[in-house]
PDB file as gemmi writes it, atoms N, CA and C in Angstrom:
CRYST1    1.000    1.000    1.000  90.00  90.00  90.00 P 1                      
ATOM      1  N   MET A   1       0.839  -1.162   0.000  1.00  0.00           N  
ATOM      2  CA  MET A   1       0.000   0.000   0.000  1.00  0.00           C  
ATOM      3  C   MET A   1       0.892   1.235   0.000  1.00  0.00           C  
ATOM      4  N   ALA A   2       0.621   2.140  -0.914  1.00  0.00           N  
ATOM      5  CA  ALA A   2       1.422   3.361  -1.035  1.00  0.00           C  
ATOM      6  C   ALA A   2       1.035   4.354   0.056  1.00  0.00           C  
ATOM      7  N   VAL A   3       2.015   5.091   0.512  1.00  0.00           N  
ATOM      8  CA  VAL A   3       1.784   6.127   1.511  1.00  0.00           C  
ATOM      9  C   VAL A   3       1.407   7.410   0.783  1.00  0.00           C  
ATOM     10  N   HIS A   4       0.327   8.027   1.187  1.00  0.00           N  
ATOM     11  CA  HIS A   4      -0.114   9.280   0.585  1.00  0.00           C  
ATOM     12  C   HIS A   4       0.675  10.434   1.173  1.00  0.00           C  
ATOM     13  N   ARG A   5       1.353  11.195   0.308  1.00  0.00           N  
ATOM     14  CA  ARG A   5       2.104  12.357   0.743  1.00  0.00           C  
ATOM     15  C   ARG A   5       1.390  13.598   0.245  1.00  0.00           C  
ATOM     16  N   PRO A   6       0.705  14.336   1.125  1.00  0.00           N  
ATOM     17  CA  PRO A   6      -0.027  15.528   0.679  1.00  0.00           C  
ATOM     18  C   PRO A   6       0.924  16.673   0.372  1.00  0.00           C  
ATOM     19  N   ASN A   7       0.407  17.631  -0.360  1.00  0.00           N  
ATOM     20  CA  ASN A   7       1.168  18.855  -0.603  1.00  0.00           C  
ATOM     21  C   ASN A   7       1.214  19.666   0.688  1.00  0.00           C  
ATOM     22  N   PRO A   8       2.277  20.438   0.918  1.00  0.00           N  
ATOM     23  CA  PRO A   8       2.385  21.228   2.149  1.00  0.00           C  
ATOM     24  C   PRO A   8       1.320  22.315   2.218  1.00  0.00           C  
ATOM     25  N   LEU A   9       0.930  22.660   3.432  1.00  0.00           N  
ATOM     26  CA  LEU A   9      -0.041  23.722   3.651  1.00  0.00           C  
ATOM     27  C   LEU A   9       0.627  25.072   3.507  1.00  0.00           C  
ATOM     28  N   GLN A  10      -0.146  26.068   3.110  1.00  0.00           N  
ATOM     29  CA  GLN A  10       0.393  27.415   2.919  1.00  0.00           C  
ATOM     30  C   GLN A  10       0.812  28.055   4.241  1.00  0.00           C  
ATOM     31  N   GLY A  11       0.082  27.822   5.344  1.00  0.00           N  
ATOM     32  CA  GLY A  11       0.398  28.433   6.638  1.00  0.00           C  
ATOM     33  C   GLY A  11       1.661  27.859   7.244  1.00  0.00           C  
ATOM     34  N   ASP A  12       2.432  28.684   7.912  1.00  0.00           N  
ATOM     35  CA  ASP A  12       3.692  28.264   8.517  1.00  0.00           C  
ATOM     36  C   ASP A  12       3.464  27.844   9.959  1.00  0.00           C  
ATOM     37  N   SER A  13       3.895  26.624  10.316  1.00  0.00           N  
ATOM     38  CA  SER A  13       3.696  26.132  11.676  1.00  0.00           C  
ATOM     39  C   SER A  13       4.765  26.630  12.636  1.00  0.00           C  
ATOM     40  N   SER A  14       5.933  27.020  12.131  1.00  0.00           N  
ATOM     41  CA  SER A  14       7.070  27.500  12.941  1.00  0.00           C  
ATOM     42  C   SER A  14       7.459  26.521  14.041  1.00  0.00           C  
ATOM     43  N   ARG A  15       7.426  25.248  13.746  1.00  0.00           N  
ATOM     44  CA  ARG A  15       7.746  24.231  14.749  1.00  0.00           C  
ATOM     45  C   ARG A  15       9.166  23.695  14.643  1.00  0.00           C  
ATOM     46  N   SER A  16      10.016  24.324  13.858  1.00  0.00           N  
ATOM     47  CA  SER A  16      11.393  23.855  13.759  1.00  0.00           C  
ATOM     48  C   SER A  16      12.115  24.113  15.068  1.00  0.00           C  
ATOM     49  N   ARG A  17      12.987  23.217  15.440  1.00  0.00           N  
ATOM     50  CA  ARG A  17      13.782  23.411  16.645  1.00  0.00           C  
ATOM     51  C   ARG A  17      14.989  22.492  16.610  1.00  0.00           C  
ATOM     52  N   ILE A  18      15.967  22.845  17.385  1.00  0.00           N  
ATOM     53  CA  ILE A  18      17.155  22.022  17.514  1.00  0.00           C  
ATOM     54  C   ILE A  18      16.931  21.113  18.709  1.00  0.00           C  
ATOM     55  N   LEU A  19      16.956  19.809  18.477  1.00  0.00           N  
ATOM     56  CA  LEU A  19      16.701  18.869  19.551  1.00  0.00           C  
ATOM     57  C   LEU A  19      17.916  18.696  20.451  1.00  0.00           C  
ATOM     58  N   LYS A  20      19.087  18.567  19.856  1.00  0.00           N  
ATOM     59  CA  LYS A  20      20.282  18.354  20.648  1.00  0.00           C  
ATOM     60  C   LYS A  20      21.494  18.706  19.807  1.00  0.00           C  
ATOM     61  N   ARG A  21      22.396  19.423  20.403  1.00  0.00           N  
ATOM     62  CA  ARG A  21      23.668  19.697  19.737  1.00  0.00           C  
ATOM     63  C   ARG A  21      24.717  18.803  20.369  1.00  0.00           C  
ATOM     64  N   ALA A  22      25.421  18.103  19.552  1.00  0.00           N  
ATOM     65  CA  ALA A  22      26.456  17.218  20.045  1.00  0.00           C  
ATOM     66  C   ALA A  22      27.790  17.630  19.446  1.00  0.00           C  
ATOM     67  N   LYS A  23      28.821  17.582  20.252  1.00  0.00           N  
ATOM     68  CA  LYS A  23      30.152  17.881  19.783  1.00  0.00           C  
ATOM     69  C   LYS A  23      30.718  16.634  19.125  1.00  0.00           C  
ATOM     70  N   VAL A  24      31.259  16.788  17.941  1.00  0.00           N  
ATOM     71  CA  VAL A  24      31.818  15.668  17.215  1.00  0.00           C  
ATOM     72  C   VAL A  24      33.272  15.508  17.633  1.00  0.00           C  
ATOM     73  N   ASN A  25      33.615  14.336  18.144  1.00  0.00           N  
ATOM     74  CA  ASN A  25      34.976  14.039  18.544  1.00  0.00           C  
ATOM     75  C   ASN A  25      35.523  12.999  17.581  1.00  0.00           C  
ATOM     76  N   SER A  26      36.519  13.383  16.786  1.00  0.00           N  
ATOM     77  CA  SER A  26      37.049  12.477  15.770  1.00  0.00           C  
ATOM     78  C   SER A  26      37.871  11.341  16.360  1.00  0.00           C  
ATOM     79  N   HIS A  27      38.178  11.396  17.659  1.00  0.00           N  
ATOM     80  CA  HIS A  27      38.980  10.346  18.278  1.00  0.00           C  
ATOM     81  C   HIS A  27      38.129   9.297  18.994  1.00  0.00           C  
ATOM     82  N   THR A  28      36.813   9.414  18.893  1.00  0.00           N  
ATOM     83  CA  THR A  28      35.939   8.449  19.526  1.00  0.00           C  
ATOM     84  C   THR A  28      35.922   7.174  18.697  1.00  0.00           C  
ATOM     85  N   PRO A  29      36.173   6.014  19.334  1.00  0.00           N  
ATOM     86  CA  PRO A  29      36.138   4.761  18.570  1.00  0.00           C  
ATOM     87  C   PRO A  29      34.752   4.515  17.995  1.00  0.00           C  
ATOM     88  N   GLY A  30      34.718   4.011  16.765  1.00  0.00           N  
ATOM     89  CA  GLY A  30      33.455   3.664  16.142  1.00  0.00           C  
ATOM     90  C   GLY A  30      32.857   4.770  15.300  1.00  0.00           C  
ATOM     91  N   THR A  31      33.424   5.990  15.331  1.00  0.00           N  
ATOM     92  CA  THR A  31      32.884   7.041  14.488  1.00  0.00           C  
ATOM     93  C   THR A  31      33.521   6.953  13.110  1.00  0.00           C  
ATOM     94  N   HIS A  32      32.738   7.218  12.109  1.00  0.00           N  
ATOM     95  CA  HIS A  32      33.218   7.100  10.731  1.00  0.00           C  
ATOM     96  C   HIS A  32      33.142   8.407   9.975  1.00  0.00           C  
ATOM     97  N   GLY A  33      33.005   9.508  10.694  1.00  0.00           N  
ATOM     98  CA  GLY A  33      32.958  10.799  10.035  1.00  0.00           C  
ATOM     99  C   GLY A  33      31.552  11.188   9.616  1.00  0.00           C  
ATOM    100  N   LYS A  34      31.488  12.048   8.633  1.00  0.00           N  
ATOM    101  CA  LYS A  34      30.217  12.582   8.181  1.00  0.00           C  
ATOM    102  C   LYS A  34      29.425  11.537   7.401  1.00  0.00           C  
ATOM    103  N   THR A  35      28.100  11.664   7.466  1.00  0.00           N  
ATOM    104  CA  THR A  35      27.222  10.821   6.671  1.00  0.00           C  
ATOM    105  C   THR A  35      26.950  11.473   5.322  1.00  0.00           C  
ATOM    106  N   PHE A  36      26.726  12.779   5.336  1.00  0.00           N  
ATOM    107  CA  PHE A  36      26.450  13.530   4.118  1.00  0.00           C  
ATOM    108  C   PHE A  36      27.585  14.504   3.857  1.00  0.00           C  
ATOM    109  N   ASP A  37      28.020  14.611   2.600  1.00  0.00           N  
ATOM    110  CA  ASP A  37      29.103  15.545   2.304  1.00  0.00           C  
ATOM    111  C   ASP A  37      28.597  16.901   1.825  1.00  0.00           C  
ATOM    112  N   ARG A  38      27.310  17.014   1.511  1.00  0.00           N  
ATOM    113  CA  ARG A  38      26.701  18.278   1.104  1.00  0.00           C  
ATOM    114  C   ARG A  38      25.451  18.515   1.942  1.00  0.00           C  
ATOM    115  N   LEU A  39      25.113  19.798   2.156  1.00  0.00           N  
ATOM    116  CA  LEU A  39      23.966  20.145   2.981  1.00  0.00           C  
ATOM    117  C   LEU A  39      22.683  19.609   2.359  1.00  0.00           C  
ATOM    118  N   THR A  40      21.904  18.885   3.156  1.00  0.00           N  
ATOM    119  CA  THR A  40      20.657  18.272   2.720  1.00  0.00           C  
ATOM    120  C   THR A  40      19.531  18.736   3.629  1.00  0.00           C  
ATOM    121  N   VAL A  41      18.394  19.127   3.036  1.00  0.00           N  
ATOM    122  CA  VAL A  41      17.231  19.573   3.791  1.00  0.00           C  
ATOM    123  C   VAL A  41      16.062  18.661   3.447  1.00  0.00           C  
ATOM    124  N   VAL A  42      15.321  18.239   4.482  1.00  0.00           N  
ATOM    125  CA  VAL A  42      14.149  17.381   4.306  1.00  0.00           C  
ATOM    126  C   VAL A  42      12.933  18.129   4.834  1.00  0.00           C  
ATOM    127  N   TRP A  43      11.831  18.123   4.084  1.00  0.00           N  
ATOM    128  CA  TRP A  43      10.594  18.799   4.483  1.00  0.00           C  
ATOM    129  C   TRP A  43       9.554  17.736   4.781  1.00  0.00           C  
ATOM    130  N   VAL A  44       9.182  17.619   6.069  1.00  0.00           N  
ATOM    131  CA  VAL A  44       8.295  16.542   6.498  1.00  0.00           C  
ATOM    132  C   VAL A  44       7.078  17.077   7.253  1.00  0.00           C  
ATOM    133  N   GLN A  45       6.044  16.232   7.335  1.00  0.00           N  
ATOM    134  CA  GLN A  45       4.866  16.526   8.130  1.00  0.00           C  
ATOM    135  C   GLN A  45       5.201  16.317   9.604  1.00  0.00           C  
ATOM    136  N   ASN A  46       4.262  16.646  10.482  1.00  0.00           N  
ATOM    137  CA  ASN A  46       4.476  16.463  11.924  1.00  0.00           C  
ATOM    138  C   ASN A  46       4.714  15.002  12.286  1.00  0.00           C  
ATOM    139  N   ASN A  47       4.180  14.058  11.505  1.00  0.00           N  
ATOM    140  CA  ASN A  47       4.365  12.636  11.791  1.00  0.00           C  
ATOM    141  C   ASN A  47       5.601  12.058  11.114  1.00  0.00           C  
ATOM    142  N   GLY A  48       6.397  12.886  10.444  1.00  0.00           N  
ATOM    143  CA  GLY A  48       7.644  12.433   9.841  1.00  0.00           C  
ATOM    144  C   GLY A  48       7.548  12.014   8.393  1.00  0.00           C  
ATOM    145  N   VAL A  49       6.356  11.945   7.827  1.00  0.00           N  
ATOM    146  CA  VAL A  49       6.185  11.570   6.425  1.00  0.00           C  
ATOM    147  C   VAL A  49       6.495  12.783   5.557  1.00  0.00           C  
ATOM    148  N   PRO A  50       7.333  12.621   4.533  1.00  0.00           N  
ATOM    149  CA  PRO A  50       7.691  13.767   3.701  1.00  0.00           C  
ATOM    150  C   PRO A  50       6.525  14.249   2.845  1.00  0.00           C  
ATOM    151  N   PHE A  51       6.527  15.543   2.555  1.00  0.00           N  
ATOM    152  CA  PHE A  51       5.537  16.122   1.654  1.00  0.00           C  
ATOM    153  C   PHE A  51       5.894  15.778   0.214  1.00  0.00           C  
ATOM    154  N   ASP A  52       4.917  15.840  -0.669  1.00  0.00           N  
ATOM    155  CA  ASP A  52       5.170  15.753  -2.103  1.00  0.00           C  
ATOM    156  C   ASP A  52       5.585  17.148  -2.549  1.00  0.00           C  
ATOM    157  N   THR A  53       6.859  17.342  -2.788  1.00  0.00           N  
ATOM    158  CA  THR A  53       7.398  18.670  -3.068  1.00  0.00           C  
ATOM    159  C   THR A  53       7.789  18.833  -4.532  1.00  0.00           C  
ATOM    160  N   THR A  54       7.091  18.156  -5.417  1.00  0.00           N  
ATOM    161  CA  THR A  54       7.346  18.292  -6.841  1.00  0.00           C  
ATOM    162  C   THR A  54       7.161  19.752  -7.246  1.00  0.00           C  
ATOM    163  N   GLY A  55       8.167  20.324  -7.878  1.00  0.00           N  
ATOM    164  CA  GLY A  55       8.089  21.702  -8.337  1.00  0.00           C  
ATOM    165  C   GLY A  55       8.533  22.742  -7.324  1.00  0.00           C  
ATOM    166  N   PHE A  56       8.779  22.359  -6.077  1.00  0.00           N  
ATOM    167  CA  PHE A  56       9.224  23.309  -5.071  1.00  0.00           C  
ATOM    168  C   PHE A  56      10.736  23.521  -5.190  1.00  0.00           C  
ATOM    169  N   PHE A  57      11.199  24.679  -4.748  1.00  0.00           N  
ATOM    170  CA  PHE A  57      12.636  24.947  -4.729  1.00  0.00           C  
ATOM    171  C   PHE A  57      12.993  25.706  -3.463  1.00  0.00           C  
ATOM    172  N   ALA A  58      14.270  25.709  -3.128  1.00  0.00           N  
ATOM    173  CA  ALA A  58      14.748  26.357  -1.908  1.00  0.00           C  
ATOM    174  C   ALA A  58      15.919  27.268  -2.241  1.00  0.00           C  
ATOM    175  N   ARG A  59      16.009  28.337  -1.469  1.00  0.00           N  
ATOM    176  CA  ARG A  59      17.130  29.272  -1.602  1.00  0.00           C  
ATOM    177  C   ARG A  59      17.809  29.400  -0.253  1.00  0.00           C  
ATOM    178  N   LEU A  60      19.119  29.383  -0.273  1.00  0.00           N  
ATOM    179  CA  LEU A  60      19.942  29.492   0.918  1.00  0.00           C  
ATOM    180  C   LEU A  60      20.685  30.818   0.852  1.00  0.00           C  
ATOM    181  N   SER A  61      20.619  31.600   1.930  1.00  0.00           N  
ATOM    182  CA  SER A  61      21.289  32.897   1.917  1.00  0.00           C  
ATOM    183  C   SER A  61      21.967  33.177   3.247  1.00  0.00           C  
ATOM    184  N   ARG A  62      22.914  34.109   3.192  1.00  0.00           N  
ATOM    185  CA  ARG A  62      23.577  34.645   4.381  1.00  0.00           C  
ATOM    186  C   ARG A  62      23.397  36.139   4.320  1.00  0.00           C  
ATOM    187  N   GLY A  63      22.592  36.660   5.247  1.00  0.00           N  
ATOM    188  CA  GLY A  63      22.256  38.075   5.188  1.00  0.00           C  
ATOM    189  C   GLY A  63      21.408  38.320   3.952  1.00  0.00           C  
ATOM    190  N   ASN A  64      21.834  39.251   3.115  1.00  0.00           N  
ATOM    191  CA  ASN A  64      21.109  39.546   1.874  1.00  0.00           C  
ATOM    192  C   ASN A  64      21.765  38.922   0.647  1.00  0.00           C  
ATOM    193  N   VAL A  65      22.734  38.031   0.854  1.00  0.00           N  
ATOM    194  CA  VAL A  65      23.470  37.435  -0.250  1.00  0.00           C  
ATOM    195  C   VAL A  65      22.964  36.022  -0.509  1.00  0.00           C  
ATOM    196  N   LEU A  66      22.495  35.766  -1.734  1.00  0.00           N  
ATOM    197  CA  LEU A  66      22.066  34.434  -2.125  1.00  0.00           C  
ATOM    198  C   LEU A  66      23.287  33.544  -2.298  1.00  0.00           C  
ATOM    199  N   VAL A  67      23.337  32.427  -1.563  1.00  0.00           N  
ATOM    200  CA  VAL A  67      24.471  31.517  -1.607  1.00  0.00           C  
ATOM    201  C   VAL A  67      24.204  30.366  -2.568  1.00  0.00           C  
ATOM    202  N   SER A  68      22.980  29.809  -2.521  1.00  0.00           N  
ATOM    203  CA  SER A  68      22.676  28.658  -3.348  1.00  0.00           C  
ATOM    204  C   SER A  68      21.176  28.528  -3.551  1.00  0.00           C  
ATOM    205  N   SER A  69      20.802  27.883  -4.633  1.00  0.00           N  
ATOM    206  CA  SER A  69      19.404  27.590  -4.934  1.00  0.00           C  
ATOM    207  C   SER A  69      19.349  26.179  -5.499  1.00  0.00           C  
ATOM    208  N   ALA A  70      18.331  25.405  -5.094  1.00  0.00           N  
ATOM    209  CA  ALA A  70      18.212  24.022  -5.566  1.00  0.00           C  
ATOM    210  C   ALA A  70      16.747  23.605  -5.562  1.00  0.00           C  
ATOM    211  N   ASN A  71      16.428  22.612  -6.393  1.00  0.00           N  
ATOM    212  CA  ASN A  71      15.068  22.095  -6.494  1.00  0.00           C  
ATOM    213  C   ASN A  71      14.859  20.904  -5.576  1.00  0.00           C  
ATOM    214  N   PHE A  72      13.663  20.819  -4.992  1.00  0.00           N  
ATOM    215  CA  PHE A  72      13.270  19.652  -4.214  1.00  0.00           C  
ATOM    216  C   PHE A  72      12.966  18.499  -5.158  1.00  0.00           C  
ATOM    217  N   ASP A  73      13.215  17.273  -4.704  1.00  0.00           N  
ATOM    218  CA  ASP A  73      12.709  16.127  -5.442  1.00  0.00           C  
ATOM    219  C   ASP A  73      11.283  15.865  -4.968  1.00  0.00           C  
ATOM    220  N   ARG A  74      10.635  14.846  -5.462  1.00  0.00           N  
ATOM    221  CA  ARG A  74       9.235  14.614  -5.085  1.00  0.00           C  
ATOM    222  C   ARG A  74       9.083  13.989  -3.710  1.00  0.00           C  
ATOM    223  N   PHE A  75      10.196  13.660  -3.050  1.00  0.00           N  
ATOM    224  CA  PHE A  75      10.166  13.035  -1.730  1.00  0.00           C  
ATOM    225  C   PHE A  75      10.508  13.998  -0.602  1.00  0.00           C  
ATOM    226  N   GLY A  76      10.468  15.298  -0.843  1.00  0.00           N  
ATOM    227  CA  GLY A  76      10.690  16.285   0.195  1.00  0.00           C  
ATOM    228  C   GLY A  76      12.150  16.553   0.512  1.00  0.00           C  
ATOM    229  N   VAL A  77      13.058  16.245  -0.401  1.00  0.00           N  
ATOM    230  CA  VAL A  77      14.490  16.402  -0.142  1.00  0.00           C  
ATOM    231  C   VAL A  77      15.099  17.383  -1.141  1.00  0.00           C  
ATOM    232  N   VAL A  78      15.926  18.291  -0.619  1.00  0.00           N  
ATOM    233  CA  VAL A  78      16.709  19.180  -1.467  1.00  0.00           C  
ATOM    234  C   VAL A  78      18.159  19.092  -1.007  1.00  0.00           C  
ATOM    235  N   ARG A  79      19.082  19.030  -1.975  1.00  0.00           N  
ATOM    236  CA  ARG A  79      20.513  18.919  -1.678  1.00  0.00           C  
ATOM    237  C   ARG A  79      21.223  20.108  -2.321  1.00  0.00           C  
ATOM    238  N   PHE A  80      21.974  20.831  -1.489  1.00  0.00           N  
ATOM    239  CA  PHE A  80      22.737  21.977  -1.977  1.00  0.00           C  
ATOM    240  C   PHE A  80      24.145  21.495  -2.304  1.00  0.00           C  
ATOM    241  N   GLY A  81      24.432  21.329  -3.578  1.00  0.00           N  
ATOM    242  CA  GLY A  81      25.689  20.735  -4.035  1.00  0.00           C  
ATOM    243  C   GLY A  81      26.930  21.552  -3.749  1.00  0.00           C  
ATOM    244  N   ASN A  82      26.798  22.836  -3.500  1.00  0.00           N  
ATOM    245  CA  ASN A  82      27.988  23.659  -3.268  1.00  0.00           C  
ATOM    246  C   ASN A  82      28.197  24.009  -1.788  1.00  0.00           C  
ATOM    247  N   ILE A  83      27.394  23.447  -0.881  1.00  0.00           N  
ATOM    248  CA  ILE A  83      27.540  23.720   0.550  1.00  0.00           C  
ATOM    249  C   ILE A  83      28.079  22.469   1.223  1.00  0.00           C  
ATOM    250  N   ARG A  84      29.345  22.516   1.615  1.00  0.00           N  
ATOM    251  CA  ARG A  84      29.975  21.366   2.270  1.00  0.00           C  
ATOM    252  C   ARG A  84      29.521  21.261   3.715  1.00  0.00           C  
ATOM    253  N   THR A  85      29.579  20.063   4.257  1.00  0.00           N  
ATOM    254  CA  THR A  85      29.222  19.833   5.661  1.00  0.00           C  
ATOM    255  C   THR A  85      30.464  19.382   6.401  1.00  0.00           C  
ATOM    256  N   LEU A  86      30.458  19.520   7.654  1.00  0.00           N  
ATOM    257  CA  LEU A  86      29.596  20.229   8.557  1.00  0.00           C  
ATOM    258  C   LEU A  86      29.675  21.709   8.258  1.00  0.00           C  
ATOM    259  N   THR A  87      28.515  22.378   8.235  1.00  0.00           N  
ATOM    260  CA  THR A  87      28.512  23.792   7.899  1.00  0.00           C  
ATOM    261  C   THR A  87      29.253  24.576   8.978  1.00  0.00           C  
ATOM    262  N   ASN A  88      29.943  25.618   8.572  1.00  0.00           N  
ATOM    263  CA  ASN A  88      30.680  26.412   9.556  1.00  0.00           C  
ATOM    264  C   ASN A  88      30.046  27.779   9.793  1.00  0.00           C  
ATOM    265  N   VAL A  89      28.964  28.087   9.091  1.00  0.00           N  
ATOM    266  CA  VAL A  89      28.221  29.329   9.286  1.00  0.00           C  
ATOM    267  C   VAL A  89      26.729  29.007   9.284  1.00  0.00           C  
ATOM    268  N   SER A  90      25.920  29.928   9.775  1.00  0.00           N  
ATOM    269  CA  SER A  90      24.467  29.729   9.740  1.00  0.00           C  
ATOM    270  C   SER A  90      23.914  30.292   8.432  1.00  0.00           C  
ATOM    271  N   TYR A  91      22.791  29.739   7.996  1.00  0.00           N  
ATOM    272  CA  TYR A  91      22.146  30.145   6.753  1.00  0.00           C  
ATOM    273  C   TYR A  91      20.670  30.416   7.001  1.00  0.00           C  
ATOM    274  N   THR A  92      20.068  31.177   6.115  1.00  0.00           N  
ATOM    275  CA  THR A  92      18.618  31.349   6.097  1.00  0.00           C  
ATOM    276  C   THR A  92      18.082  30.554   4.919  1.00  0.00           C  
ATOM    277  N   LEU A  93      17.143  29.653   5.208  1.00  0.00           N  
ATOM    278  CA  LEU A  93      16.529  28.807   4.190  1.00  0.00           C  
ATOM    279  C   LEU A  93      15.139  29.356   3.875  1.00  0.00           C  
ATOM    280  N   ARG A  94      14.863  29.542   2.603  1.00  0.00           N  
ATOM    281  CA  ARG A  94      13.529  29.951   2.164  1.00  0.00           C  
ATOM    282  C   ARG A  94      13.028  28.918   1.166  1.00  0.00           C  
ATOM    283  N   VAL A  95      11.797  28.427   1.392  1.00  0.00           N  
ATOM    284  CA  VAL A  95      11.206  27.398   0.538  1.00  0.00           C  
ATOM    285  C   VAL A  95      10.066  28.026  -0.257  1.00  0.00           C  
ATOM    286  N   PHE A  96      10.088  27.813  -1.575  1.00  0.00           N  
ATOM    287  CA  PHE A  96       9.117  28.411  -2.489  1.00  0.00           C  
ATOM    288  C   PHE A  96       8.389  27.341  -3.286  1.00  0.00           C  
ATOM    289  N   SER A  97       7.151  27.658  -3.681  1.00  0.00           N  
ATOM    290  CA  SER A  97       6.420  26.788  -4.597  1.00  0.00           C  
ATOM    291  C   SER A  97       6.888  27.071  -6.017  1.00  0.00           C  
ATOM    292  N   ARG A  98       6.387  26.318  -6.957  1.00  0.00           N  
ATOM    293  CA  ARG A  98       6.799  26.454  -8.356  1.00  0.00           C  
ATOM    294  C   ARG A  98       6.508  27.850  -8.908  1.00  0.00           C  
ATOM    295  N   ASN A  99       5.431  28.497  -8.436  1.00  0.00           N  
ATOM    296  CA  ASN A  99       5.096  29.824  -8.940  1.00  0.00           C  
ATOM    297  C   ASN A  99       5.734  30.959  -8.138  1.00  0.00           C  
ATOM    298  N   GLY A 100       6.636  30.624  -7.202  1.00  0.00           N  
ATOM    299  CA  GLY A 100       7.379  31.641  -6.472  1.00  0.00           C  
ATOM    300  C   GLY A 100       6.770  32.093  -5.159  1.00  0.00           C  
ATOM    301  N   THR A 101       5.724  31.404  -4.693  1.00  0.00           N  
ATOM    302  CA  THR A 101       5.108  31.736  -3.409  1.00  0.00           C  
ATOM    303  C   THR A 101       5.990  31.234  -2.265  1.00  0.00           C  
ATOM    304  N   LEU A 102       6.341  32.115  -1.341  1.00  0.00           N  
ATOM    305  CA  LEU A 102       7.171  31.733  -0.194  1.00  0.00           C  
ATOM    306  C   LEU A 102       6.332  30.907   0.776  1.00  0.00           C  
ATOM    307  N   PHE A 103       6.785  29.674   1.081  1.00  0.00           N  
ATOM    308  CA  PHE A 103       6.066  28.794   2.000  1.00  0.00           C  
ATOM    309  C   PHE A 103       6.668  28.784   3.397  1.00  0.00           C  
ATOM    310  N   ARG A 104       7.973  28.671   3.524  1.00  0.00           N  
ATOM    311  CA  ARG A 104       8.617  28.587   4.825  1.00  0.00           C  
ATOM    312  C   ARG A 104       9.930  29.372   4.806  1.00  0.00           C  
ATOM    313  N   THR A 105      10.301  29.885   5.985  1.00  0.00           N  
ATOM    314  CA  THR A 105      11.603  30.503   6.202  1.00  0.00           C  
ATOM    315  C   THR A 105      12.161  29.927   7.488  1.00  0.00           C  
ATOM    316  N   ARG A 106      13.366  29.395   7.441  1.00  0.00           N  
ATOM    317  CA  ARG A 106      14.009  28.799   8.619  1.00  0.00           C  
ATOM    318  C   ARG A 106      15.470  29.232   8.681  1.00  0.00           C  
ATOM    319  N   ARG A 107      16.016  29.234   9.882  1.00  0.00           N  
ATOM    320  CA  ARG A 107      17.441  29.500  10.092  1.00  0.00           C  
ATOM    321  C   ARG A 107      18.135  28.174  10.328  1.00  0.00           C  
ATOM    322  N   ILE A 108      19.132  27.865   9.523  1.00  0.00           N  
ATOM    323  CA  ILE A 108      19.922  26.643   9.687  1.00  0.00           C  
ATOM    324  C   ILE A 108      21.183  27.025  10.447  1.00  0.00           C  
ATOM    325  N   PRO A 109      21.402  26.432  11.631  1.00  0.00           N  
ATOM    326  CA  PRO A 109      22.585  26.803  12.414  1.00  0.00           C  
ATOM    327  C   PRO A 109      23.873  26.214  11.823  1.00  0.00           C  
ATOM    328  N   ALA A 110      24.986  26.719  12.300  1.00  0.00           N  
ATOM    329  CA  ALA A 110      26.278  26.174  11.890  1.00  0.00           C  
ATOM    330  C   ALA A 110      26.479  24.795  12.511  1.00  0.00           C  
ATOM    331  N   GLY A 111      27.283  23.962  11.849  1.00  0.00           N  
ATOM    332  CA  GLY A 111      27.640  22.661  12.408  1.00  0.00           C  
ATOM    333  C   GLY A 111      26.681  21.534  12.089  1.00  0.00           C  
ATOM    334  N   VAL A 112      25.938  21.623  10.977  1.00  0.00           N  
ATOM    335  CA  VAL A 112      24.976  20.568  10.635  1.00  0.00           C  
ATOM    336  C   VAL A 112      25.291  19.941   9.282  1.00  0.00           C  
ATOM    337  N   GLN A 113      24.781  18.716   9.073  1.00  0.00           N  
ATOM    338  CA  GLN A 113      24.848  18.025   7.788  1.00  0.00           C  
ATOM    339  C   GLN A 113      23.487  18.011   7.115  1.00  0.00           C  
ATOM    340  N   THR A 114      22.449  17.850   7.932  1.00  0.00           N  
ATOM    341  CA  THR A 114      21.073  17.799   7.438  1.00  0.00           C  
ATOM    342  C   THR A 114      20.197  18.679   8.309  1.00  0.00           C  
ATOM    343  N   PHE A 115      19.061  19.079   7.749  1.00  0.00           N  
ATOM    344  CA  PHE A 115      18.117  19.913   8.478  1.00  0.00           C  
ATOM    345  C   PHE A 115      16.732  19.511   8.069  1.00  0.00           C  
ATOM    346  N   ALA A 116      15.804  19.423   9.040  1.00  0.00           N  
ATOM    347  CA  ALA A 116      14.424  19.062   8.748  1.00  0.00           C  
ATOM    348  C   ALA A 116      13.515  20.260   8.959  1.00  0.00           C  
ATOM    349  N   VAL A 117      12.702  20.544   7.978  1.00  0.00           N  
ATOM    350  CA  VAL A 117      11.638  21.530   8.097  1.00  0.00           C  
ATOM    351  C   VAL A 117      10.383  20.729   8.431  1.00  0.00           C  
ATOM    352  N   ILE A 118       9.808  20.973   9.593  1.00  0.00           N  
ATOM    353  CA  ILE A 118       8.658  20.198  10.064  1.00  0.00           C  
ATOM    354  C   ILE A 118       7.399  21.038   9.904  1.00  0.00           C  
ATOM    355  N   GLY A 119       6.445  20.505   9.181  1.00  0.00           N  
ATOM    356  CA  GLY A 119       5.158  21.168   8.982  1.00  0.00           C  
ATOM    357  C   GLY A 119       5.109  22.046   7.782  1.00  0.00           C  
TER     358      GLY A 119                                                      
END                                                                             
């Protein structure tokens, strides 16, 4: 049975938050380094199921300077190919629909590989 992924709602829930910040220690046994080599953003519902984001795109900026722009795939994932991880600066993420309507704005902190936009 296929899982139904609805399109995101226009209203912003503002439920993004940082659950835990952990310091990465490269000398800890069993660590294998980074999982993702480029910044990846996932847009999911409150229950964790990704939205159908066909046609959506995201822009990453620092202050008023556009750093990168990329398209979402249909599974709620966007990958910024020119942003290496772990990020060393914070970014502002803006998510737009295909016709340019702004849906969400989030701040991505420094020191991350992936970021989830919830709701």
